[in-house]
C-alpha positions in Angstrom: 80.1 103.4 87.5 80.8 99.9 88.2 81.5 96.8 85.9 78.1 95.4 86.9 76.4 98.0 85.6 77.7 98.3 81.8 77.1 94.4 81.7 73.6 95.4 82.1 73.7 97.3 79.0 71.0 96.6 76.4 73.1 95.9 73.7 76.7 95.2 73.4 79.7 93.6 71.9 82.5 92.2 72.5 85.5 92.2 70.9 88.4 90.1 70.5 91.9 90.5 69.4 93.0 89.1 65.8 93.0 85.6 65.8 91.5 85.2 69.4 92.8 82.6 71.0 90.9 80.7 74.2 92.1 83.3 76.9 89.6 85.8 74.5 87.1 83.8 74.0 87.1 82.1 77.4 87.2 85.4 78.6 84.2 86.8 76.3 81.5 83.8 76.3 81.8 84.3 80.0 81.5 87.9 79.9 79.1 87.3 77.5 76.8 84.4 79.7 77.0 87.7 82.2 75.6 89.9 80.4 72.0 88.2 79.7 72.6 87.2 83.4 71.7 90.2 84.6 69.7 91.6 81.1 68.0 88.8 79.6 66.3 90.7 76.8 70.0 92.5 75.8 71.2 92.3 72.6 74.4 90.8 73.2 77.7 89.1 70.7 80.9 88.8 70.5 82.9 89.9 67.2 86.4 89.6 65.8 88.1 88.9 62.3 89.5 85.7 63.1 90.0 83.2 65.5 92.6 79.8 66.1 91.6 76.8 65.6 91.8 76.0 68.9 89.4 78.2 70.2 86.7 77.5 67.2 87.3 73.7 68.9 86.8 74.7 72.1 83.3 76.9 71.1 81.8 73.7 69.1 82.5 71.3 72.3 80.5 74.7 74.2 77.9 75.0 71.9 79.1 79.0 71.9 79.8 80.9 69.0 82.1 84.1 68.0 80.9 86.2 64.5 84.3 87.3 62.1 83.5 90.2 61.0 85.8 93.4 59.8 85.1 96.5 61.1 81.6 95.6 62.8 78.8 98.1 64.3 78.8 99.2 67.2 76.5 100.1 69.5 76.6 102.1 72.3 78.3 99.4 74.9 82.2 98.1 74.0 83.6 95.7 75.7 87.6 94.9 74.7 88.4 91.3 75.8 92.1 90.7 76.2 93.9 93.1 73.7 97.2 94.8 74.0 96.6 97.3 71.2 94.5 98.6 69.1 96.3 97.5 65.9 95.1 93.8 67.0 91.6 94.6 66.4 89.5 95.4 62.9 87.6 98.5 64.0 86.6 101.8 63.2 89.2 104.0 65.7 87.6 107.3 65.5 83.7 105.6 65.8 84.7 104.2 68.6 86.2 107.1 70.6 82.9 107.7 70.5 81.5 104.7 72.9 81.5 103.6 75.8 84.5 101.2 75.8 85.7 98.5 78.5 88.9 97.1 78.6 89.7 93.6 80.6 92.9 92.4 80.2 96.4 91.5 81.7 98.6 92.4 78.5 100.5 96.0 79.7 98.7 99.2 79.1 99.2 100.8 76.2 96.7 103.6 74.5 94.0 101.6 74.2 93.5 102.5 78.0 93.1 106.1 77.1 90.0 105.9 74.9 88.0 103.5 77.6 85.6 104.7 79.9 86.0 101.9 82.2 89.4 99.9 82.4 90.3 96.7 84.3 94.0 95.9 83.7 96.1 93.7 86.0 99.2 93.1 84.5 100.6 90.8 87.4 97.2 88.3 86.0 98.1 85.0 84.0 95.4 85.5 82.1 92.3 87.3 81.3 90.5 84.9 82.1 91.4 84.4 86.0 90.3 88.6 86.1 86.7 87.6 84.2 86.1 85.0 87.1 86.8 87.4 89.9 84.1 89.4 88.7 81.8 86.3 88.5 82.9 85.7 92.6 82.5 89.2 93.4 79.1 89.3 91.7 77.8 86.2 93.5 77.3 84.5 90.7 78.7 81.0 89.4 78.3 79.7 86.3 77.0 77.2 84.7 80.2 74.1 83.0 80.0 75.5 79.4 81.0 78.9 80.9 83.7 77.5 83.0 84.7 75.3 80.5 85.8 78.2 78.6 87.0 79.6 81.4 88.9 77.0 82.8 90.1 76.5 78.8 92.2 80.1 78.2 93.9 79.5 81.8 95.5 76.4 80.5 96.1 77.8 77.4 97.3 81.7 78.5 99.1 79.8 81.6 101.0 77.1 79.2 100.1 74.7 80.7 100.2 75.8 84.2 103.9 77.1 83.8 103.2 80.4 84.5 100.5 79.6 86.7 100.1 81.4 90.1 98.7 81.0 93.9 95.9 82.8 92.6 95.2 80.9 89.6 95.3 77.4 91.2 93.1 78.7 94.0 90.5 79.7 91.0 90.7 76.8 89.1 89.3 75.1 91.9 86.3 77.1 92.2 85.5 76.8 87.8 86.6 72.5 88.2 83.4 71.2 89.7 82.0 68.7 87.5 84.9 68.8 85.2 87.7 67.0 84.1 90.8 68.7 84.3 92.2 65.7 81.4 89.1 67.0 79.1 90.8 70.6 79.4 93.9 69.8 79.1 92.8 67.3 75.6 90.6 70.5 74.4 93.9 72.4 74.1 95.5 70.3 72.6 95.8 68.9 68.6 97.9 68.0 66.0 99.4 71.2 64.0 98.2 71.5 60.3 100.8 71.4 58.2 100.6 74.9 56.5 101.4 76.0 60.6 104.4 72.7 60.4 105.9 74.3 57.1 105.9 77.7 58.7 107.9 76.2 61.3 109.7 74.8 59.2 110.3 78.1 56.4 111.3 80.1 59.8 114.3 78.1 60.9 115.3 77.4 57.5 115.5 81.4 57.2 117.3 82.5 60.3 119.4 84.7 61.0 120.9 83.9 64.4 123.9 86.8 66.4 124.6 86.8 69.3 125.1 89.3 71.8 126.8 88.6 75.5 126.2 85.4 75.6 122.7 85.9 74.3 121.1 83.9 71.1 118.9 86.4 69.0 117.2 84.9 66.0 115.9 87.1 63.2 113.2 85.4 60.8 110.4 85.6 58.8 107.3 84.2 57.0 103.7 84.7 55.8 101.9 83.8 58.3 102.1 82.0 62.0 104.8 84.3 63.5 103.9 83.8 67.3 104.2 80.3 66.5 107.1 80.0 65.0 108.7 82.5 67.1 107.8 80.0 70.0 109.1 77.1 68.4 112.5 78.8 67.8 113.4 80.0 71.2 112.1 76.4 72.7 114.6 74.4 69.6 117.8 77.0 71.1 117.5 80.8 70.7 117.5 83.3 73.6 115.4 85.3 72.0 113.6 85.6 68.9 112.1 87.5 66.2 109.4 86.9 63.3 108.4 88.8 60.7 105.3 88.3 58.7 104.7 91.2 55.9 100.8 91.1 54.6 100.8 92.8 51.2 97.5 92.5 51.4 95.9 93.4 54.6 99.2 96.2 53.9 100.2 95.4 57.5 103.7 93.8 59.2 103.3 91.9 62.2 106.3 91.0 64.3 106.1 87.8 67.1 108.8 88.7 69.7 109.1 85.6 72.3 112.3 84.7 74.9 113.3 82.7 77.4 112.9 83.3 81.6 116.7 85.0 81.9 116.6 87.1 79.1 113.6 88.9 80.4 114.7 89.6 83.5 117.1 92.5 81.0 114.2 93.6 78.8 110.4 93.4 78.7 109.4 92.0 75.7 105.7 93.5 75.9 107.8 97.1 76.5 109.9 97.2 73.3 107.5 95.3 71.3 105.2 98.6 72.6 108.1 101.1 71.7 109.1 99.9 68.3 105.6 99.7 66.8 105.7 103.5 67.3 108.6 104.2 65.8 106.9 101.9 63.0 103.8 104.2 62.9 102.1 100.9 64.6 101.6 99.6 68.3 102.7 96.8 70.4 102.4 95.7 72.9 102.7 92.2 75.6 104.1 90.5 78.1 107.8 90.2 79.5 108.5 86.9 77.2 106.2 87.3 74.9 104.9 90.6 72.6 104.0 91.6 69.6 103.4 94.3 67.6 101.2 95.9 64.4 102.1 98.5 62.0 101.4 99.9 58.2 103.3 97.9 55.3 103.4 100.5 52.7 103.7 97.6 49.9 107.0 98.8 48.4 110.1 96.3 48.5 109.1 92.8 50.7 112.7 92.0 50.9 114.0 95.2 52.0 111.0 96.1 54.7 111.6 92.8 56.2 114.8 93.0 56.6 114.8 96.6 57.9 112.5 95.4 60.6 114.4 92.5 62.1 117.6 95.3 62.1 115.7 97.5 64.0 114.3 95.0 66.4 117.4 93.6 66.5 119.3 97.3 67.5 116.1 98.2 70.4 117.0 95.0 71.8 120.6 95.5 71.9 119.8 98.9 73.6 117.2 97.8 75.7 119.8 94.8 76.9 122.8 97.3 77.4 121.0 99.5 80.0 
């Protein structure tokens, strides 16, 4: 069965990962449009358990919405976009396995793909929005302006403002950008960090343990939230690789974000490393060569010991991979 046949289904849920970023949102919004284009009477909606502030700004700009729900009811057909592992979704996994699941993603393939009826996984693409744009091109359907804005935001965001862009990326941007100001796209993706995020960055930096191996500066830290942003910041101010843990007692969850510089990624693929550590912690993980993350269950016991145990494990496994 081709992707078009799944998009024509009468009832479809488009699922985005936790704290859905512009790439996830752009991909889901565009696929929703395609579904309604192919089947105007279809019952379709987009769901995430949370979305980022930048994503909210984009949704307001293009007059689209995402339903914020935990464990949504699942129709026969479920599209999962831009999601590396099942632990990034608040969904009943046993129920999900009974549905027709379609995964469209650009991260390293994980066990999530094993339950899917249909997958489009292109690890060499910097963003899922580029993959979705190619679906439009294959179906010979040109997206309207608001959908193109959403896709462009997803592409520019996940390519780090085109730093990771490929030749294909620029070809896709050229296809999408008709009558759209690129400066507008950039402004939509730029916002002043809120005070809670800035405080998290400061706490992450103040709590850092810095280790060194073979000339590599490895930073280990912990926060209550914004762990991905904190890891990115720590690398930007000098670390070669950063592991930042967030233990969430209320959700019963351990989250780890890892970031590194290009020269480190040539030796250690962080997505593969996080997948390995995630399984060791009875959770799951994944990501790209320079950015990875994992989610694992937290038993509610001694938070400080848990943080140190997880950070020590990340450091140990990183060194083991680096030595190979």
